[in-house]
N, C-alpha and C positions, 0 to 999 in steps of 0.2 A: 760273300760267301754262295756257295753254291744253290741254285733257285731261291734265294732269299727273296729277290724282287716277284718272281711268280709267285711263291707261296705268298707274299704280303696281298697280290693282286686277288688271288683265290679267296682269300680272307675278306676284303672289300666286296669284292662281288657276289660272294656268298652273304654277307651282311646286307647287300641290297636287295638281291632277290627275297630273302628270306623276311626283310621288311615290308616289301612288297605284299607278299602270302599274308603276313600279320595283318596288316592293312585292310584287306580285302576279307578277310574272315572275321575280324573286328566289325568291319561296317555290317555285314549279315546279322550278326550278333546285334549290334545296336540299333538295327531296324526292326530287330523285333523286340526289341526293350522300349522304344520309343513310338513302337505304331500306334497311330491312333492319336498323337498327339499334336498339337496346333503346327509344330514345326513340319512334319510330314503329312500334312491334311491332304494335300493334292498328290500324293505319291500312292498308288494302290497296292504295287507289288515291289518283290525284291529286286527285280531286274532295274526298275523304273530307279530306285534309290541307290544301286551301286553305279550306275550310267549317269548320275545327277551329276550337276556343277562341282559341289563342295568334295563328293567322293573322289570324282577324278582329279580334282586338285591335289588331293590327300595323295593318292596314287603317283602323282609327279612328283611332289616337295616331300612327304615323308620318308621314303626310303634315303633321301639325300640327307636330311638331317639326321637321321640314324647313324649312318655312315661318319658324318660330321662329329656325333657323341662320341662314336667308337674311337674315333682318333683321339679327342681330347681326353678319353680314359686311358690312353695310352696302350690300348690292345693290338694295334698293330706294329708297335715298336719292335716287339720279340716274337717273331713267327716260330722258330725252333724252341724247343726244351720248354714249354709253355706247362705251367703248373695247372692241374686240373682244378684245384680247389681255388685258384686263384682267378681262372678263367669262369667258374661259377659266379664267385663274388665280382667279378667284374662287370659280367652280363647282368646280373641281377640288380646292380646299381644303375648302369647305363640306360637298360630296358625303362626301368621306373623313373629315373629323369625324362627320357622321352615321354612315357605315359602322361607325367605333370605338366609337361609344356605343352602336350596337344590337349589335356584338359581345359588348362586356363585360356589357350588360344582359338581353340575348336567347339569343343563340348560344353564350356560353361554357357554357351546360348541354349541349350537344352536343358529348359527350364521345368522343373517339376516341384511339386507342393511337396513329394514325401524325400528328404534329403537322404534316405538310403539309395534311390535309382543313381543318384549322382556318384556316389561311393561304389555301386555296381558297375557303372560304366567305367571310373577308372581302373579298377582292379581287373574286369573282364579284358581292358585294353592292353594292363601290363603283362596279365596272363597269356595273352597271344601274342605280343611281342618277345618274351622272354622265350615262351616256349619255342617259337619258330626261329630265333636267334641262337638260342641254346643246342638246339636239336643240330641246325646247320653246323655251328662251330664244333660241336662235339664229332660230327662226321668228320669235318676238315682236320682236325688237331688228329684224330684217331688214324686217319690215312697217313699224317707225317707218322707218327710213331711207328705204324706197320712198316713203314718205308726204311725207317731206322734199323727196326729190329730185324727186316731182311736183307739189311745191306745193300738196298738199291740207294739209300740216302747215304752219302759218306761226308765226312768233314777231313779234308785231306790238312793232315796236322804235323807240326814241326816242334820236337821237344828240344828243348835248351837246359842241358844238363851234363854233370860230369862224374856223378857218385852212386851209390848204393840207390839212393832215392829215385834216379831216374829209371833203374832198373825195376825196383818196386812199384812204381807207376805203372809202366808199361804191362807188369804181370796181372796189376788191378785192372788197368783198361781193359787188357784181352780177355779177363773172366766177366766184365761187365761190358763188353762192347756193343751189346745189342741194345743196352739203355743210353749210350754214351753217345754212338756213331763216330767217335774219333777213330780213323784211320791214318795212324800214325806211320808218315812217307818216309821221315830222316831225323837225324838227331845231329844235333849241334855240341861240340864239345866245347862247351864255355872255360875259357881260360886254357884250353889245351890245343895246339895247333898242329897234332899229329891225326892225320886222316886215313881212311881205307879199311879202317876196321870196322867189325858188323855186330851188333846186338841184338840177339833174338830175332835175327835173319832183317834186320832194318841196318841201313848203310849209315855211318858215322861219318861227319865231315868238321873241319875245323870251323872256327867262329868267322875267320875271314872270308870264307863262302857262302855266308848267308846270304847275298843278295842273288848271287846264282841259284841256290839251291831255292829260293822262294820263287824265283821266275820260273823256272826249270820246274817243278812240282807244280806251281799255280797252289802255293798254301792257303788254306781257308783261316786257318786258326794256328796261333802258337802257344805253347805252355811251357812255363818257366818251373824248372823242377829241382834247381840248385836251392841249398840250404845254408850251406856255408859262404855266405857272402854278406859283406858289410854293407850298410848303406850306401854310402858313396858308388860301389860297384853297382848296386841294384838300380838306382837312379838312374846311372849311363846306362846300363843296360837297356832299361825300358826307353830311355830317351833314343835309343839307337833303332828300336823296335816301332816305334809310333808310326814312322813313314812308309811302313807296309799296309798300313790303314786296313787290319785285319784284328778280331780279338785277341787279345793279350792276356792269357790266364794264368794265374799263379795259385799255390797253395795257400789255405789260411794262416799259416806259419809266416811267410813272407807277407801277408797282406798286413798282419798285426804291425810289421814295420812302417808300414805306409799310413795304416790307418786303424782305429779301433772297430769301424763299422764292418762289420762281417754279414753278408746276405746271401742265401744259397737256398735257393727253392726247390730243387730237383734232388730227392734224396735216395736216388738209387744210382747217381753216378757219384764220381770222386768231388768231394767239395772244392771247385775250383772258383776263384774270382775274377772276372773281368775287370784288369786294372784299366782298361783303357775308354773305359765307362765310369762315371762318377755315381754315388748314391741316391742322387736325386732321383723320387719316385717317377716311373712313366707318365704317368697321366699329367704331372706336373712339367715334365720336360714335353710334352706336345702341348700343354697350355702354352707355356712358356715361348714355343716356337710360333704358336698361332699369334699371341700377343705381339711378337716381334713381327712379323708379316705386316697385319693388321695395323698397328701402329705407327711402323716406318713408311708404309704405302700414304697412310693419313697425313704424317709429318711433310713428307715430299710434296703432296699436293699442296697443302696449307703453305708451305714455306717457297712456293716457288716464285711470288712477288719478290719474297726478300732474297732469295738466291739471285733474281735479275739486279737489283740494287747492288748486293754485293760484288756481284761479276763485274759491274761497271765501275763502281769504286776502285778493285783492284787493278783493271786495265788503265785507269786514270793515274793510280798511283805509283805503278813500276811495269817494267817491260816485263814479257813473260806469260805464260798461260794462265787461266783463270784455276783451273784445278789441277791439284800436284798428285800426282800419282807414284806410291813407292811400294816396294814388294815387302811383305810382312809374312810372319810366319804364324799361322793358323793353327785348328783344331788337327790333330794328330799329325803337328809338325808340316802340315801342308802349306806350301806357300802361295799367298794372292795378293792382288793388288789392292791397295788401301786408298780412297779419296778423301783427299781435304783441299778446302780453298787456300790459294797459296800464301803464305804470311812471310816469306822470306824474300830475299833477292833470288833471281834467277841462277847466280852462280855462287849459291850460298856454300856449296860443298864442291870446293875445286879441287882437281884429282881425285875426285870420287871416294874419299876417305868420311866415312860416318862419322859425324860430330852429334852431341846432343846440344841442344839448345839453353841458356842460361836466362836468369831474368833480365838483366840489360844487354842482351843481345842484340851487337849492333847489325846483324845481318836481316833482322825482324825488319819488316816496312812499316809505316806508320798505321796504315791501314789494319797490316797484320798484329799490330798491338792491340788494337780494338776487338780484331776478332778473337784473339787468344783470351782477352781478358772475359769476354763471354761466351769462350768456348762456340761461337759460331764457326771457327774452322774445322768444328768437327761434323758440323751438319751433312754434308755430302755422304758420310758413311751409312746414313739411312739406307743408302742404295745397296751397300755391302751387306746390310743387314736383311735387304729382301732377296739378296741372290742366296743367300746362305752362308756368306763366307764369316759373317758375325752374328752377334746377339747384341740387344739392347744393354745387357747387364753381363759382363763377364771381363776376365783379366786382359789388361791393355795388349795388342800384339805389339812384338818388336821385329827388328830387323835381325836376319840371321848373324851379322857381325857382331851386334851386343846379345843376342840368345848365347853365342857359343861363350862369350866372355862370363857372362852368368853363370853359365852351367859349370864352368870351371872352377868357380869359387861357392857357389851353391847347388848341388846337382839336383835338388828336390824341384828346382824350377820347371823340370820336365813333366811334373803332374799336372801344371796350367793346360798342356796337350789335351787334357780328357774332356774338355767343354769348348765352344766356340768363343774368340775372344770378345771382348763387349765395348761399344763405344764408352761408356762408363764403367766404372767398376768400384769395388770396395777400397782399394788400393788407391784410386785417383780422390775418392771422397776423403779416406782418412789422411792420405800423404800427400796427392798432389803431383804435379810433375817432377820428373826425376831428372838431374842436371848430371849425373854421373853414375858408374857402375854401382860403387856403396848405395847409393839412395835407390837406384833401380832394385837391388837386392832386398833392400828394407821395404820397399812397396812390394815385392813378392811375397813377402810375408803374409800380407792382408789378402793376398790374391789366392794364397793356399786355403787361408781360415775361411775365405768364402767358400772354395770349391767342397770344402770339407762339411759346409754347413747350408748349402743352396736350397733355397725353396722359394718360391713365389712373395711370400712374405717378406725375404730379405732383398729381394729384387725392386718390390715398389718401395722401401725404406732409402736404397740407394738410388732409385730414380728421384725420387722427392728431393732428398739431400743434394743431389745433382743441380736438379731445378733450383733450387737454393742459392747455389753456386752462380748458375746462369744470371739470374736477377739480382744477385748483389754484386756481381763483377769479380768474384774472386779466383777467374781461373789461371791467374798466374802465381 
């Protein structure tokens, strides 16, 4: 989307500078409150306190800590269409957490007989941080809103529709353009291959030209305004749109077909739901990603000796590479290469015809059976997690060949593209490996249930069950 990265950087830099100002102001207040105590007996003036080692360390590390806390709160996920009330509550909570952390790591050393002084130290720190950050964020968000209302910031929008609802949405958008920022560049006539017409001055194209239109007009957002459509058509439509890697928004009536959870923060615009994103709160999305990176990096480091032993065993057992690389389909339908320890013969798929493995698959090597039983063949995928292709927990990624076959019979499979695929999943825990298309469809139902109920708690439960599976050797 236009300017999204630049706007995110503006919020991060703003928070960093505001945290610096907050720390300096608070340090001055703190000196005034603790002046004369044993901890600052050797410091006579404010300048000496502000240039002391502890205060300078705070200037170096506190702003970084504040940015990390803001990231984990999910504040940087959505940089446009921010809710003012949500911005206020998120800032209040994240700054309060920062104040508590600083108190127990730094300020607790300021021991006073009067407990009230400690409370005043914490509250004054929170007040300084909150005021500095919220004023900065209020100003930056205000500038974004002003740019949208003035038309300087536009979101190049493609409308997909073919009925009166499309025309009604365009009229509503034209009346509320200053609030939405949607600049409708073109209309795709869904289910109608006639082109060349114009609606309210907007060119209309057939669905077959959507690739050309998206590329030619650099589309930022796709809005679906079709209401007379069955589930299968809608899922197939969404599946075709994921590849553009832009927000895909639909009206709540259509969203009801897909999910009963309707979240809408901006009351000034038409209620549109981004179906390219799941309903997991932004804070949990950020924490989930942070856990993915830290845990995977730790696992890769810890397992290095194990990787070396496995590599030697694989090379001694059969000819071929140690690491097996295979293309899979990930978030938003984007292809990526998944990494695994090779568990089959090097010529396992002659003729390049994809085949699923079975329990007693003769193609599996001796060491491969052991690796599969304890899921050790999946461990190189921690690198996929660090890269951002995968998550620790999420639907298992499949090859395009099998994806197409599944979608033919279960169009709702496309919903798994809302999230990153995972090393383990609810489907793997509840069902296990699939040996045919029917079993893959059955397993997909568990993945859809996971997406509709995503939370950190569920991720933790799935990881615990996966660890149990690994240690009990029930991987096959």
